[in-house]
Structures are given as C-alpha cells and as structure tokens.
PyMOL Python script that loads the backbone (N, CA, C, O; Angstrom):
from pymol import cmd

cmd.read_pdbstr("""\
ATOM      1  N   MET A   1       0.847  -1.176   0.000  1.00  0.00           N
ATOM      2  CA  MET A   1       0.000   0.000   0.000  1.00  0.00           C
ATOM      3  C   MET A   1       0.891   1.237   0.000  1.00  0.00           C
ATOM      4  O   MET A   1       1.698   1.437   0.908  1.00  0.00           O
ATOM      5  N   GLU A   2       0.735   2.056  -1.022  1.00  0.00           N
ATOM      6  CA  GLU A   2       1.495   3.305  -1.108  1.00  0.00           C
ATOM      7  C   GLU A   2       0.728   4.409  -0.394  1.00  0.00           C
ATOM      8  O   GLU A   2      -0.498   4.490  -0.478  1.00  0.00           O
ATOM      9  N   ILE A   3       1.469   5.253   0.306  1.00  0.00           N
ATOM     10  CA  ILE A   3       0.852   6.368   1.007  1.00  0.00           C
ATOM     11  C   ILE A   3       1.695   7.606   0.752  1.00  0.00           C
ATOM     12  O   ILE A   3       2.924   7.550   0.767  1.00  0.00           O
ATOM     13  N   LYS A   4       1.035   8.697   0.523  1.00  0.00           N
ATOM     14  CA  LYS A   4       1.738   9.948   0.253  1.00  0.00           C
ATOM     15  C   LYS A   4       2.365  10.474   1.532  1.00  0.00           C
ATOM     16  O   LYS A   4       1.865  10.226   2.629  1.00  0.00           O
ATOM     17  N   LYS A   5       3.461  11.201   1.383  1.00  0.00           N
ATOM     18  CA  LYS A   5       4.191  11.734   2.536  1.00  0.00           C
ATOM     19  C   LYS A   5       3.308  12.624   3.402  1.00  0.00           C
ATOM     20  O   LYS A   5       3.383  12.562   4.629  1.00  0.00           O
ATOM     21  N   GLU A   6       2.468  13.457   2.772  1.00  0.00           N
ATOM     22  CA  GLU A   6       1.601  14.357   3.546  1.00  0.00           C
ATOM     23  C   GLU A   6       0.616  13.562   4.406  1.00  0.00           C
ATOM     24  O   GLU A   6       0.379  13.895   5.568  1.00  0.00           O
ATOM     25  N   ALA A   7       0.051  12.513   3.819  1.00  0.00           N
ATOM     26  CA  ALA A   7      -0.896  11.676   4.555  1.00  0.00           C
ATOM     27  C   ALA A   7      -0.186  10.945   5.694  1.00  0.00           C
ATOM     28  O   ALA A   7      -0.734  10.798   6.787  1.00  0.00           O
ATOM     29  N   LEU A   8       1.037  10.489   5.424  1.00  0.00           N
ATOM     30  CA  LEU A   8       1.814   9.804   6.461  1.00  0.00           C
ATOM     31  C   LEU A   8       2.121  10.754   7.613  1.00  0.00           C
ATOM     32  O   LEU A   8       1.968  10.386   8.777  1.00  0.00           O
ATOM     33  N   ASP A   9       2.552  11.971   7.297  1.00  0.00           N
ATOM     34  CA  ASP A   9       2.848  12.963   8.338  1.00  0.00           C
ATOM     35  C   ASP A   9       1.614  13.266   9.176  1.00  0.00           C
ATOM     36  O   ASP A   9       1.698  13.397  10.398  1.00  0.00           O
ATOM     37  N   THR A  10       0.478  13.375   8.517  1.00  0.00           N
ATOM     38  CA  THR A  10      -0.771  13.676   9.222  1.00  0.00           C
ATOM     39  C   THR A  10      -1.129  12.567  10.201  1.00  0.00           C
ATOM     40  O   THR A  10      -1.445  12.838  11.360  1.00  0.00           O
ATOM     41  N   ILE A  11      -1.082  11.335   9.745  1.00  0.00           N
ATOM     42  CA  ILE A  11      -1.470  10.233  10.631  1.00  0.00           C
ATOM     43  C   ILE A  11      -0.430  10.004  11.731  1.00  0.00           C
ATOM     44  O   ILE A  11      -0.784   9.604  12.840  1.00  0.00           O
ATOM     45  N   LEU A  12       0.847  10.254  11.431  1.00  0.00           N
ATOM     46  CA  LEU A  12       1.879  10.116  12.469  1.00  0.00           C
ATOM     47  C   LEU A  12       1.665  11.129  13.584  1.00  0.00           C
ATOM     48  O   LEU A  12       1.928  10.835  14.749  1.00  0.00           O
ATOM     49  N   ASN A  13       1.191  12.316  13.236  1.00  0.00           N
ATOM     50  CA  ASN A  13       0.960  13.364  14.230  1.00  0.00           C
ATOM     51  C   ASN A  13      -0.364  13.209  14.966  1.00  0.00           C
ATOM     52  O   ASN A  13      -0.533  13.741  16.063  1.00  0.00           O
ATOM     53  N   SER A  14      -1.302  12.483  14.365  1.00  0.00           N
ATOM     54  CA  SER A  14      -2.630  12.395  14.971  1.00  0.00           C
ATOM     55  C   SER A  14      -2.922  11.060  15.663  1.00  0.00           C
ATOM     56  O   SER A  14      -3.845  10.978  16.473  1.00  0.00           O
ATOM     57  N   ASN A  15      -2.161  10.031  15.361  1.00  0.00           N
ATOM     58  CA  ASN A  15      -2.451   8.709  15.916  1.00  0.00           C
ATOM     59  C   ASN A  15      -1.201   8.157  16.606  1.00  0.00           C
ATOM     60  O   ASN A  15      -0.243   7.752  15.948  1.00  0.00           O
ATOM     61  N   ILE A  16      -1.226   8.147  17.925  1.00  0.00           N
ATOM     62  CA  ILE A  16      -0.076   7.701  18.712  1.00  0.00           C
ATOM     63  C   ILE A  16       0.229   6.226  18.477  1.00  0.00           C
ATOM     64  O   ILE A  16       1.393   5.833  18.401  1.00  0.00           O
ATOM     65  N   ASN A  17      -0.819   5.408  18.362  1.00  0.00           N
ATOM     66  CA  ASN A  17      -0.620   3.978  18.131  1.00  0.00           C
ATOM     67  C   ASN A  17       0.069   3.738  16.783  1.00  0.00           C
ATOM     68  O   ASN A  17       0.974   2.910  16.692  1.00  0.00           O
ATOM     69  N   PHE A  18      -0.353   4.455  15.743  1.00  0.00           N
ATOM     70  CA  PHE A  18       0.272   4.321  14.428  1.00  0.00           C
ATOM     71  C   PHE A  18       1.732   4.751  14.495  1.00  0.00           C
ATOM     72  O   PHE A  18       2.603   4.113  13.903  1.00  0.00           O
ATOM     73  N   LYS A  19       1.993   5.830  15.214  1.00  0.00           N
ATOM     74  CA  LYS A  19       3.363   6.336  15.347  1.00  0.00           C
ATOM     75  C   LYS A  19       4.259   5.297  16.020  1.00  0.00           C
ATOM     76  O   LYS A  19       5.406   5.106  15.617  1.00  0.00           O
ATOM     77  N   ARG A  20       3.733   4.629  17.042  1.00  0.00           N
ATOM     78  CA  ARG A  20       4.481   3.586  17.745  1.00  0.00           C
ATOM     79  C   ARG A  20       4.768   2.402  16.818  1.00  0.00           C
ATOM     80  O   ARG A  20       5.882   1.880  16.791  1.00  0.00           O
ATOM     81  N   LEU A  21       3.752   1.988  16.061  1.00  0.00           N
ATOM     82  CA  LEU A  21       3.918   0.876  15.115  1.00  0.00           C
ATOM     83  C   LEU A  21       4.925   1.233  14.024  1.00  0.00           C
ATOM     84  O   LEU A  21       5.771   0.418  13.654  1.00  0.00           O
ATOM     85  N   TYR A  22       4.823   2.458  13.516  1.00  0.00           N
ATOM     86  CA  TYR A  22       5.717   2.916  12.449  1.00  0.00           C
ATOM     87  C   TYR A  22       7.167   2.950  12.927  1.00  0.00           C
ATOM     88  O   TYR A  22       8.080   2.548  12.206  1.00  0.00           O
ATOM     89  N   SER A  23       7.363   3.432  14.146  1.00  0.00           N
ATOM     90  CA  SER A  23       8.710   3.504  14.719  1.00  0.00           C
ATOM     91  C   SER A  23       9.309   2.103  14.875  1.00  0.00           C
ATOM     92  O   SER A  23      10.468   1.875  14.527  1.00  0.00           O
ATOM     93  N   ALA A  24       8.519   1.176  15.397  1.00  0.00           N
ATOM     94  CA  ALA A  24       8.992  -0.201  15.567  1.00  0.00           C
ATOM     95  C   ALA A  24       9.287  -0.835  14.207  1.00  0.00           C
ATOM     96  O   ALA A  24      10.256  -1.580  14.063  1.00  0.00           O
ATOM     97  N   HIS A  25       8.455  -0.540  13.217  1.00  0.00           N
ATOM     98  CA  HIS A  25       8.645  -1.061  11.857  1.00  0.00           C
ATOM     99  C   HIS A  25       9.981  -0.580  11.287  1.00  0.00           C
ATOM    100  O   HIS A  25      10.720  -1.365  10.693  1.00  0.00           O
ATOM    101  N   LEU A  26      10.290   0.700  11.465  1.00  0.00           N
ATOM    102  CA  LEU A  26      11.550   1.250  10.961  1.00  0.00           C
ATOM    103  C   LEU A  26      12.763   0.632  11.658  1.00  0.00           C
ATOM    104  O   LEU A  26      13.785   0.378  11.021  1.00  0.00           O
ATOM    105  N   LYS A  27      12.649   0.392  12.966  1.00  0.00           N
ATOM    106  CA  LYS A  27      13.752  -0.236  13.707  1.00  0.00           C
ATOM    107  C   LYS A  27      14.023  -1.645  13.189  1.00  0.00           C
ATOM    108  O   LYS A  27      15.174  -2.038  13.003  1.00  0.00           O
ATOM    109  N   LEU A  28      12.953  -2.398  12.959  1.00  0.00           N
ATOM    110  CA  LEU A  28      13.118  -3.753  12.438  1.00  0.00           C
ATOM    111  C   LEU A  28      13.689  -3.722  11.023  1.00  0.00           C
ATOM    112  O   LEU A  28      14.511  -4.565  10.665  1.00  0.00           O
ATOM    113  N   LYS A  29      13.260  -2.766  10.231  1.00  0.00           N
ATOM    114  CA  LYS A  29      13.776  -2.626   8.868  1.00  0.00           C
ATOM    115  C   LYS A  29      15.290  -2.415   8.891  1.00  0.00           C
ATOM    116  O   LYS A  29      16.017  -2.992   8.082  1.00  0.00           O
ATOM    117  N   THR A  30      15.755  -1.586   9.822  1.00  0.00           N
ATOM    118  CA  THR A  30      17.193  -1.322   9.968  1.00  0.00           C
ATOM    119  C   THR A  30      17.934  -2.581  10.418  1.00  0.00           C
ATOM    120  O   THR A  30      19.007  -2.890   9.900  1.00  0.00           O
ATOM    121  N   LYS A  31      17.369  -3.301  11.373  1.00  0.00           N
ATOM    122  CA  LYS A  31      18.003  -4.531  11.847  1.00  0.00           C
ATOM    123  C   LYS A  31      18.123  -5.559  10.727  1.00  0.00           C
ATOM    124  O   LYS A  31      19.152  -6.219  10.584  1.00  0.00           O
ATOM    125  N   ILE A  32      17.064  -5.687   9.938  1.00  0.00           N
ATOM    126  CA  ILE A  32      17.079  -6.638   8.819  1.00  0.00           C
ATOM    127  C   ILE A  32      18.130  -6.222   7.794  1.00  0.00           C
ATOM    128  O   ILE A  32      18.865  -7.060   7.271  1.00  0.00           O
ATOM    129  N   LYS A  33      18.193  -4.938   7.516  1.00  0.00           N
ATOM    130  CA  LYS A  33      19.178  -4.420   6.561  1.00  0.00           C
ATOM    131  C   LYS A  33      20.597  -4.728   7.037  1.00  0.00           C
ATOM    132  O   LYS A  33      21.446  -5.132   6.243  1.00  0.00           O
ATOM    133  N   ASP A  34      20.854  -4.536   8.335  1.00  0.00           N
ATOM    134  CA  ASP A  34      22.179  -4.833   8.893  1.00  0.00           C
ATOM    135  C   ASP A  34      22.502  -6.326   8.796  1.00  0.00           C
ATOM    136  O   ASP A  34      23.630  -6.701   8.477  1.00  0.00           O
ATOM    137  N   LEU A  35      21.515  -7.168   9.070  1.00  0.00           N
ATOM    138  CA  LEU A  35      21.741  -8.616   8.977  1.00  0.00           C
ATOM    139  C   LEU A  35      21.962  -9.048   7.532  1.00  0.00           C
ATOM    140  O   LEU A  35      22.700 -10.001   7.281  1.00  0.00           O
ATOM    141  N   ASN A  36      21.333  -8.361   6.578  1.00  0.00           N
ATOM    142  CA  ASN A  36      21.516  -8.692   5.165  1.00  0.00           C
ATOM    143  C   ASN A  36      22.924  -8.375   4.679  1.00  0.00           C
ATOM    144  O   ASN A  36      23.374  -8.942   3.684  1.00  0.00           O
ATOM    145  N   LYS A  37      23.613  -7.493   5.355  1.00  0.00           N
ATOM    146  CA  LYS A  37      24.965  -7.103   4.961  1.00  0.00           C
ATOM    147  C   LYS A  37      25.997  -8.184   5.269  1.00  0.00           C
ATOM    148  O   LYS A  37      27.090  -8.189   4.702  1.00  0.00           O
ATOM    149  N   LYS A  38      25.644  -9.094   6.168  1.00  0.00           N
ATOM    150  CA  LYS A  38      26.586 -10.144   6.562  1.00  0.00           C
ATOM    151  C   LYS A  38      26.669 -11.207   5.475  1.00  0.00           C
ATOM    152  O   LYS A  38      25.657 -11.766   5.051  1.00  0.00           O
ATOM    153  N   LYS A  39      27.895 -11.474   5.032  1.00  0.00           N
ATOM    154  CA  LYS A  39      28.076 -12.477   3.979  1.00  0.00           C
ATOM    155  C   LYS A  39      27.835 -13.889   4.491  1.00  0.00           C
ATOM    156  O   LYS A  39      27.259 -14.723   3.791  1.00  0.00           O
ATOM    157  N   PHE A  40      28.275 -14.150   5.709  1.00  0.00           N
ATOM    158  CA  PHE A  40      28.141 -15.486   6.279  1.00  0.00           C
ATOM    159  C   PHE A  40      27.484 -15.390   7.663  1.00  0.00           C
ATOM    160  O   PHE A  40      28.159 -15.500   8.687  1.00  0.00           O
ATOM    161  N   PRO A  41      26.162 -15.186   7.682  1.00  0.00           N
ATOM    162  CA  PRO A  41      25.481 -15.068   8.975  1.00  0.00           C
ATOM    163  C   PRO A  41      25.474 -16.398   9.731  1.00  0.00           C
ATOM    164  O   PRO A  41      25.424 -17.474   9.134  1.00  0.00           O
ATOM    165  N   THR A  42      25.525 -16.293  11.035  1.00  0.00           N
ATOM    166  CA  THR A  42      25.435 -17.493  11.861  1.00  0.00           C
ATOM    167  C   THR A  42      23.997 -18.007  11.825  1.00  0.00           C
ATOM    168  O   THR A  42      23.098 -17.340  11.311  1.00  0.00           O
ATOM    169  N   THR A  43      23.802 -19.177  12.366  1.00  0.00           N
ATOM    170  CA  THR A  43      22.459 -19.752  12.429  1.00  0.00           C
ATOM    171  C   THR A  43      21.553 -18.858  13.261  1.00  0.00           C
ATOM    172  O   THR A  43      20.388 -18.652  12.922  1.00  0.00           O
ATOM    173  N   THR A  44      22.094 -18.333  14.349  1.00  0.00           N
ATOM    174  CA  THR A  44      21.324 -17.436  15.222  1.00  0.00           C
ATOM    175  C   THR A  44      20.931 -16.168  14.479  1.00  0.00           C
ATOM    176  O   THR A  44      19.790 -15.716  14.577  1.00  0.00           O
ATOM    177  N   GLU A  45      21.869 -15.595  13.736  1.00  0.00           N
ATOM    178  CA  GLU A  45      21.583 -14.375  12.981  1.00  0.00           C
ATOM    179  C   GLU A  45      20.525 -14.619  11.903  1.00  0.00           C
ATOM    180  O   GLU A  45      19.663 -13.771  11.670  1.00  0.00           O
ATOM    181  N   SER A  46      20.592 -15.758  11.260  1.00  0.00           N
ATOM    182  CA  SER A  46      19.588 -16.103  10.249  1.00  0.00           C
ATOM    183  C   SER A  46      18.204 -16.247  10.878  1.00  0.00           C
ATOM    184  O   SER A  46      17.205 -15.799  10.314  1.00  0.00           O
ATOM    185  N   ALA A  47      18.157 -16.874  12.047  1.00  0.00           N
ATOM    186  CA  ALA A  47      16.890 -17.036  12.758  1.00  0.00           C
ATOM    187  C   ALA A  47      16.350 -15.673  13.207  1.00  0.00           C
ATOM    188  O   ALA A  47      15.151 -15.413  13.118  1.00  0.00           O
ATOM    189  N   GLN A  48      17.248 -14.811  13.690  1.00  0.00           N
ATOM    190  CA  GLN A  48      16.837 -13.462  14.097  1.00  0.00           C
ATOM    191  C   GLN A  48      16.265 -12.697  12.912  1.00  0.00           C
ATOM    192  O   GLN A  48      15.252 -12.009  13.039  1.00  0.00           O
ATOM    193  N   LYS A  49      16.906 -12.817  11.782  1.00  0.00           N
ATOM    194  CA  LYS A  49      16.451 -12.125  10.567  1.00  0.00           C
ATOM    195  C   LYS A  49      15.032 -12.559  10.215  1.00  0.00           C
ATOM    196  O   LYS A  49      14.176 -11.719   9.938  1.00  0.00           O
ATOM    197  N   LYS A  50      14.783 -13.862  10.225  1.00  0.00           N
ATOM    198  CA  LYS A  50      13.450 -14.371   9.907  1.00  0.00           C
ATOM    199  C   LYS A  50      12.417 -13.883  10.923  1.00  0.00           C
ATOM    200  O   LYS A  50      11.297 -13.530  10.556  1.00  0.00           O
ATOM    201  N   GLN A  51      12.797 -13.865  12.190  1.00  0.00           N
ATOM    202  CA  GLN A  51      11.891 -13.395  13.240  1.00  0.00           C
ATOM    203  C   GLN A  51      11.587 -11.910  13.054  1.00  0.00           C
ATOM    204  O   GLN A  51      10.440 -11.486  13.197  1.00  0.00           O
ATOM    205  N   HIS A  52      12.603 -11.129  12.738  1.00  0.00           N
ATOM    206  CA  HIS A  52      12.413  -9.697  12.505  1.00  0.00           C
ATOM    207  C   HIS A  52      11.508  -9.464  11.292  1.00  0.00           C
ATOM    208  O   HIS A  52      10.656  -8.576  11.313  1.00  0.00           O
ATOM    209  N   GLN A  53      11.691 -10.253  10.248  1.00  0.00           N
ATOM    210  CA  GLN A  53      10.870 -10.109   9.045  1.00  0.00           C
ATOM    211  C   GLN A  53       9.395 -10.396   9.350  1.00  0.00           C
ATOM    212  O   GLN A  53       8.507  -9.694   8.868  1.00  0.00           O
ATOM    213  N   LYS A  54       9.147 -11.426  10.150  1.00  0.00           N
ATOM    214  CA  LYS A  54       7.770 -11.763  10.518  1.00  0.00           C
ATOM    215  C   LYS A  54       7.140 -10.655  11.342  1.00  0.00           C
ATOM    216  O   LYS A  54       5.998 -10.264  11.100  1.00  0.00           O
ATOM    217  N   LYS A  55       7.891 -10.144  12.325  1.00  0.00           N
ATOM    218  CA  LYS A  55       7.379  -9.054  13.163  1.00  0.00           C
ATOM    219  C   LYS A  55       7.102  -7.810  12.326  1.00  0.00           C
ATOM    220  O   LYS A  55       6.101  -7.123  12.527  1.00  0.00           O
ATOM    221  N   LYS A  56       7.996  -7.531  11.390  1.00  0.00           N
ATOM    222  CA  LYS A  56       7.842  -6.360  10.523  1.00  0.00           C
ATOM    223  C   LYS A  56       6.565  -6.469   9.691  1.00  0.00           C
ATOM    224  O   LYS A  56       5.848  -5.482   9.528  1.00  0.00           O
ATOM    225  N   LEU A  57       6.277  -7.653   9.166  1.00  0.00           N
ATOM    226  CA  LEU A  57       5.056  -7.859   8.393  1.00  0.00           C
ATOM    227  C   LEU A  57       3.804  -7.697   9.254  1.00  0.00           C
ATOM    228  O   LEU A  57       2.800  -7.145   8.805  1.00  0.00           O
ATOM    229  N   ILE A  58       3.871  -8.175  10.476  1.00  0.00           N
ATOM    230  CA  ILE A  58       2.740  -8.031  11.397  1.00  0.00           C
ATOM    231  C   ILE A  58       2.479  -6.546  11.670  1.00  0.00           C
ATOM    232  O   ILE A  58       1.335  -6.093  11.669  1.00  0.00           O
ATOM    233  N   LEU A  59       3.563  -5.800  11.902  1.00  0.00           N
ATOM    234  CA  LEU A  59       3.418  -4.364  12.136  1.00  0.00           C
ATOM    235  C   LEU A  59       2.837  -3.663  10.910  1.00  0.00           C
ATOM    236  O   LEU A  59       1.996  -2.773  11.036  1.00  0.00           O
ATOM    237  N   LYS A  60       3.287  -4.065   9.739  1.00  0.00           N
ATOM    238  CA  LYS A  60       2.784  -3.465   8.495  1.00  0.00           C
ATOM    239  C   LYS A  60       1.289  -3.727   8.357  1.00  0.00           C
ATOM    240  O   LYS A  60       0.531  -2.831   7.986  1.00  0.00           O
ATOM    241  N   ASP A  61       0.866  -4.947   8.654  1.00  0.00           N
ATOM    242  CA  ASP A  61      -0.557  -5.279   8.579  1.00  0.00           C
ATOM    243  C   ASP A  61      -1.372  -4.421   9.542  1.00  0.00           C
ATOM    244  O   ASP A  61      -2.447  -3.935   9.189  1.00  0.00           O
ATOM    245  N   LYS A  62      -0.861  -4.236  10.756  1.00  0.00           N
ATOM    246  CA  LYS A  62      -1.564  -3.413  11.745  1.00  0.00           C
ATOM    247  C   LYS A  62      -1.646  -1.956  11.293  1.00  0.00           C
ATOM    248  O   LYS A  62      -2.666  -1.297  11.497  1.00  0.00           O
ATOM    249  N   MET A  63      -0.568  -1.451  10.677  1.00  0.00           N
ATOM    250  CA  MET A  63      -0.590  -0.072  10.185  1.00  0.00           C
ATOM    251  C   MET A  63      -1.590   0.069   9.035  1.00  0.00           C
ATOM    252  O   MET A  63      -2.270   1.089   8.931  1.00  0.00           O
ATOM    253  N   GLU A  64      -1.683  -0.931   8.183  1.00  0.00           N
ATOM    254  CA  GLU A  64      -2.623  -0.865   7.073  1.00  0.00           C
ATOM    255  C   GLU A  64      -4.064  -0.874   7.557  1.00  0.00           C
ATOM    256  O   GLU A  64      -4.928  -0.242   6.948  1.00  0.00           O
ATOM    257  N   VAL A  65      -4.333  -1.586   8.650  1.00  0.00           N
ATOM    258  CA  VAL A  65      -5.671  -1.575   9.236  1.00  0.00           C
ATOM    259  C   VAL A  65      -6.009  -0.166   9.705  1.00  0.00           C
ATOM    260  O   VAL A  65      -7.106   0.331   9.451  1.00  0.00           O
ATOM    261  N   ILE A  66      -5.070   0.472  10.387  1.00  0.00           N
ATOM    262  CA  ILE A  66      -5.293   1.834  10.867  1.00  0.00           C
ATOM    263  C   ILE A  66      -5.507   2.787   9.688  1.00  0.00           C
ATOM    264  O   ILE A  66      -6.392   3.641   9.724  1.00  0.00           O
ATOM    265  N   LEU A  67      -4.693   2.634   8.651  1.00  0.00           N
ATOM    266  CA  LEU A  67      -4.842   3.484   7.470  1.00  0.00           C
ATOM    267  C   LEU A  67      -6.197   3.259   6.788  1.00  0.00           C
ATOM    268  O   LEU A  67      -6.802   4.200   6.273  1.00  0.00           O
ATOM    269  N   GLY A  68      -6.656   2.038   6.790  1.00  0.00           N
ATOM    270  CA  GLY A  68      -7.947   1.731   6.192  1.00  0.00           C
ATOM    271  C   GLY A  68      -9.112   2.341   6.944  1.00  0.00           C
ATOM    272  O   GLY A  68     -10.166   2.605   6.365  1.00  0.00           O
ATOM    273  N   GLN A  69      -8.922   2.564   8.235  1.00  0.00           N
ATOM    274  CA  GLN A  69      -9.956   3.167   9.064  1.00  0.00           C
ATOM    275  C   GLN A  69      -9.950   4.684   8.972  1.00  0.00           C
ATOM    276  O   GLN A  69     -10.941   5.340   9.294  1.00  0.00           O
ATOM    277  N   ALA A  70      -8.819   5.239   8.528  1.00  0.00           N
ATOM    278  CA  ALA A  70      -8.684   6.711   8.481  1.00  0.00           C
ATOM    279  C   ALA A  70      -9.422   7.305   7.307  1.00  0.00           C
ATOM    280  O   ALA A  70      -9.411   8.522   7.122  1.00  0.00           O
TER     281      ALA A  70
END
""", "prot")
cmd.dss("prot")
cmd.show_as("cartoon", "prot")
cmd.util.cbc("prot")
cmd.orient("prot")
C-alpha cells in the first residue's frame, strides 16, 4: 500500500498507536538491513532475521488496518 508523505505525516501526528507501530517497523527494517549485509550469517543471525521479518510484516498489517480506518 502506497501512502503519500503528507498523509503519512498527518497520521503520524494524529495517531499515537500508528506512530508507535511505524517507529517499531523502521527499527526492524534497519536490523534486517544490517543482517543482510553479513556475507556469512550465523544460524542465530539467520533465525533473528526471519523473526524480525515476521514481526515487521505483522506491524505493516496493523498499520494498514489503521490506514484503512482513516
């Protein structure tokens, strides 16, 4: 789901729950990006990456629900 920057700014300023979800989503995105940089990740790092990806998708789904209600 694409959202315009103005609409994103508006909902970030008006909905605390969305802002919290968005912040957590960005943190997970950064963690996943850092794990992707590793050429030879350990088994633990690979498992963490998959867990972060799942959490990130869950957060995205929750944000889309909020956007659908707006």
